[in-house]
C-alpha positions in Angstrom: 203.1 -24.9 83.5 204.5 -26.9 80.2 204.7 -30.9 79.9 206.7 -32.3 77.9 205.9 -35.1 75.5 207.4 -38.5 76.0 209.0 -39.9 72.5 207.0 -42.2 70.4 208.5 -45.8 71.4 210.7 -43.9 74.6 210.5 -46.3 77.5 210.7 -44.4 80.8 213.9 -45.5 83.2 213.1 -46.8 86.3 215.6 -46.3 88.6 215.7 -49.5 89.5 216.9 -53.2 89.5 220.5 -53.7 87.4 220.7 -50.3 86.8 219.7 -48.9 89.8 220.9 -45.8 91.9 224.1 -47.0 92.8 225.2 -48.0 88.9 224.0 -44.2 88.6 226.0 -42.7 90.5 229.0 -44.6 89.5 229.0 -42.6 86.2 228.0 -39.8 87.6 230.9 -39.7 89.7 233.2 -41.7 86.7 233.7 -44.6 89.5 233.3 -48.1 88.1 229.6 -49.6 88.7 230.5 -52.8 89.9 231.2 -50.8 93.2 227.9 -49.7 94.0 225.3 -52.0 92.4 224.5 -56.1 93.1 225.9 -57.7 89.6 228.1 -60.4 90.4 232.4 -60.1 90.7 234.4 -63.0 89.1 237.8 -63.5 89.4 239.6 -66.4 88.4 243.5 -66.4 90.2 245.0 -69.3 87.8 242.8 -72.7 87.3 243.5 -73.5 90.7 240.9 -70.6 92.2 237.7 -68.6 91.7 236.4 -65.7 94.1 232.8 -64.8 93.1 231.4 -61.9 94.7 228.0 -60.7 95.0 226.1 -64.2 94.6 222.8 -65.7 96.2 223.4 -68.6 97.5 224.4 -72.2 95.8 222.5 -74.5 93.4 224.1 -77.2 93.0 228.6 -78.6 93.9 230.0 -81.7 93.7 233.9 -83.1 93.8 233.6 -81.6 89.5 231.0 -78.8 89.9 229.7 -76.3 90.8 226.6 -74.1 90.6 225.9 -70.2 91.8 223.7 -68.1 91.0 223.3 -64.8 91.2 220.9 -61.6 90.1 222.1 -62.2 86.5 221.9 -65.5 86.5 224.4 -69.0 86.8 227.8 -69.1 87.2 228.7 -72.8 86.2 232.2 -73.9 87.6 233.7 -77.5 86.1 237.4 -79.0 87.1 238.5 -81.6 89.0 238.6 -81.3 93.2 236.5 -78.4 93.5 236.0 -77.3 97.1 234.5 -74.7 98.3 237.6 -73.1 100.1 235.6 -70.0 102.0 232.1 -68.8 101.7 230.6 -65.6 103.1 227.2 -63.8 103.2 229.0 -61.6 100.2 231.7 -63.9 98.3 232.9 -67.9 98.0 236.3 -69.1 97.0 236.6 -72.3 94.9 238.9 -73.9 94.5 240.4 -76.8 92.7 241.8 -77.5 89.2 239.4 -75.3 87.5 238.8 -76.1 83.8 235.7 -74.1 83.1 233.5 -71.1 83.9 230.3 -70.7 82.4 227.8 -68.3 82.4 224.2 -69.5 81.6 222.0 -66.2 81.9 
Protein backbone atom coordinates (compact mmCIF):
# COMPACT_ATOMS: atom_id res chain seq x y z
CA UNK A 1 0.00 0.00 0.00
CA UNK A 2 1.39 3.39 -1.02
CA UNK A 3 1.01 6.42 1.27
CA UNK A 4 0.29 9.85 -0.12
CA UNK A 5 2.31 12.59 1.54
CA UNK A 6 0.61 15.79 2.56
CA UNK A 7 1.90 18.93 0.89
CA UNK A 8 3.50 21.37 3.36
CA UNK A 9 1.27 24.32 4.22
CA UNK A 10 -1.89 22.60 2.96
CA UNK A 11 -4.55 21.82 5.54
CA UNK A 12 -7.00 18.96 5.36
CA UNK A 13 -10.64 20.00 4.98
CA UNK A 14 -12.88 18.60 7.68
CA UNK A 15 -16.13 18.69 5.68
CA UNK A 16 -17.95 20.38 8.54
CA UNK A 17 -19.05 23.88 9.42
CA UNK A 18 -19.99 26.54 6.89
CA UNK A 19 -18.67 24.64 3.87
CA UNK A 20 -20.10 21.32 4.99
CA UNK A 21 -21.52 18.34 3.19
CA UNK A 22 -24.64 20.19 2.02
CA UNK A 23 -22.67 22.88 0.24
CA UNK A 24 -20.36 20.27 -1.28
CA UNK A 25 -23.37 18.39 -2.64
CA UNK A 26 -24.77 21.63 -4.01
CA UNK A 27 -21.48 22.26 -5.79
CA UNK A 28 -21.37 18.70 -7.13
CA UNK A 29 -24.89 18.96 -8.58
CA UNK A 30 -24.37 22.60 -9.66
CA UNK A 31 -27.08 23.92 -7.32
CA UNK A 32 -26.96 27.22 -5.44
CA UNK A 33 -25.02 26.66 -2.17
CA UNK A 34 -27.68 28.43 -0.08
CA UNK A 35 -30.13 25.58 -0.75
CA UNK A 36 -28.24 23.26 1.61
CA UNK A 37 -26.01 25.53 3.65
CA UNK A 38 -26.72 27.22 6.94
CA UNK A 39 -25.66 30.67 5.79
CA UNK A 40 -28.23 33.42 6.25
CA UNK A 41 -30.18 34.57 3.21
CA UNK A 42 -31.26 38.23 3.29
CA UNK A 43 -33.92 39.47 0.88
CA UNK A 44 -34.92 43.13 0.78
CA UNK A 45 -38.29 43.97 -0.76
CA UNK A 46 -38.07 47.64 -1.58
CA UNK A 47 -37.38 49.75 1.50
CA UNK A 48 -40.30 48.42 3.49
CA UNK A 49 -39.52 44.77 4.20
CA UNK A 50 -36.55 42.48 4.85
CA UNK A 51 -36.73 38.68 4.96
CA UNK A 52 -33.93 36.84 6.79
CA UNK A 53 -33.72 33.06 6.49
CA UNK A 54 -31.46 30.76 8.56
CA UNK A 55 -31.26 33.01 11.60
CA UNK A 56 -30.49 31.98 15.18
CA UNK A 57 -32.34 34.59 17.21
CA UNK A 58 -33.12 38.23 17.97
CA UNK A 59 -30.39 39.98 19.95
CA UNK A 60 -31.91 43.47 20.27
CA UNK A 61 -35.10 45.15 19.13
CA UNK A 62 -36.65 48.61 19.34
CA UNK A 63 -38.55 50.99 17.04
CA UNK A 64 -35.41 52.13 15.21
CA UNK A 65 -33.26 49.00 15.06
CA UNK A 66 -33.22 45.21 15.24
CA UNK A 67 -30.16 42.97 15.55
CA UNK A 68 -30.48 39.38 14.29
CA UNK A 69 -27.96 36.67 15.23
CA UNK A 70 -26.90 34.26 12.45
CA UNK A 71 -24.24 31.59 11.94
CA UNK A 72 -22.11 34.15 10.09
CA UNK A 73 -22.43 37.03 12.54
CA UNK A 74 -24.98 39.71 13.35
CA UNK A 75 -27.28 41.46 10.86
CA UNK A 76 -28.42 44.91 12.00
CA UNK A 77 -31.40 46.57 10.35
CA UNK A 78 -32.03 50.24 11.10
CA UNK A 79 -34.78 52.62 10.09
CA UNK A 80 -37.98 54.07 11.51
CA UNK A 81 -41.09 52.24 12.65
CA UNK A 82 -39.26 48.91 12.67
CA UNK A 83 -41.60 45.98 13.40
CA UNK A 84 -41.41 42.20 13.32
CA UNK A 85 -44.14 41.24 10.87
CA UNK A 86 -43.65 37.48 11.03
CA UNK A 87 -41.31 35.06 12.75
CA UNK A 88 -40.89 31.28 12.43
CA UNK A 89 -38.12 28.88 13.41
CA UNK A 90 -36.55 29.35 9.97
CA UNK A 91 -37.23 32.96 8.91
CA UNK A 92 -38.09 36.42 10.17
CA UNK A 93 -39.72 39.30 8.30
CA UNK A 94 -38.84 42.83 9.42
CA UNK A 95 -41.06 45.72 8.34
CA UNK A 96 -40.91 49.52 8.54
CA UNK A 97 -39.03 52.24 6.69
CA UNK A 98 -35.65 50.49 6.25
CA UNK A 99 -32.63 52.74 5.89
CA UNK A 100 -29.67 50.35 6.44
CA UNK A 101 -28.82 46.65 6.50
CA UNK A 102 -25.43 46.11 8.15
CA UNK A 103 -23.40 42.93 8.57
CA UNK A 104 -21.20 42.66 11.67
CA UNK A 105 -18.80 39.72 11.67
